[in-house]
C-alpha positions as CSV (number, residue, x, y, z in Angstrom):
1,M,-20.0,50.1,-53.5
2,R,-18.2,51.0,-56.7
3,K,-21.0,53.2,-58.0
4,N,-20.9,55.4,-54.8
5,R,-17.1,55.7,-55.0
6,S,-17.1,56.8,-58.6
7,A,-19.9,59.2,-58.0
8,G,-18.1,60.7,-55.1
9,I,-14.9,61.1,-57.1
10,F,-16.8,62.7,-60.0
11,G,-18.6,65.1,-57.6
12,G,-15.3,66.0,-55.9
13,L,-13.8,66.9,-59.3
14,M,-16.8,69.1,-60.2
15,L,-16.6,70.9,-56.8
16,L,-12.8,71.4,-57.3
17,S,-13.4,73.0,-60.7
18,W,-16.0,75.4,-59.2
19,L,-13.6,76.4,-56.4
20,T,-11.2,78.0,-58.9
21,I,-13.8,80.8,-59.7
22,P,-12.3,83.3,-57.2
23,F,-8.9,83.1,-58.9
24,I,-10.4,84.1,-62.3
25,G,-10.9,87.7,-63.3
26,R,-14.4,89.2,-63.5
27,Q,-14.1,89.8,-67.3
28,H,-13.3,86.1,-67.9
29,I,-16.2,84.9,-65.8
30,K,-18.7,87.0,-67.8
31,R,-17.2,85.8,-71.0
32,Y,-17.3,82.1,-70.3
33,L,-20.2,81.7,-67.9
34,S,-22.7,80.4,-70.4
35,S,-20.4,77.7,-71.7
36,T,-19.3,76.8,-68.2
37,M,-22.9,76.4,-67.0
38,F,-23.8,74.2,-70.0
39,I,-20.8,71.9,-69.6
40,S,-21.4,71.7,-65.8
41,F,-25.0,70.7,-66.2
42,S,-24.4,68.2,-68.9
43,M,-21.6,66.6,-66.9
44,S,-23.7,66.4,-63.8
45,Y,-26.3,64.5,-65.8
46,E,-23.7,62.0,-67.2
47,P,-23.3,59.8,-64.0
48,C,-27.1,59.3,-63.7
49,K,-27.2,58.2,-67.3
50,A,-24.2,55.9,-67.1
51,F,-25.2,53.9,-64.1
């Protein structure tokens, strides 16, 4: 039960961070896209490794 709850919270936080993209200018998206993708993929792997 606790595993599903923490995974849901973590997934919700990741979704919330991606929902801020429309508020960022196009120039900033192009500048930081590579680091954003790397961090997002590495963070999405983290819950699978931790549990």
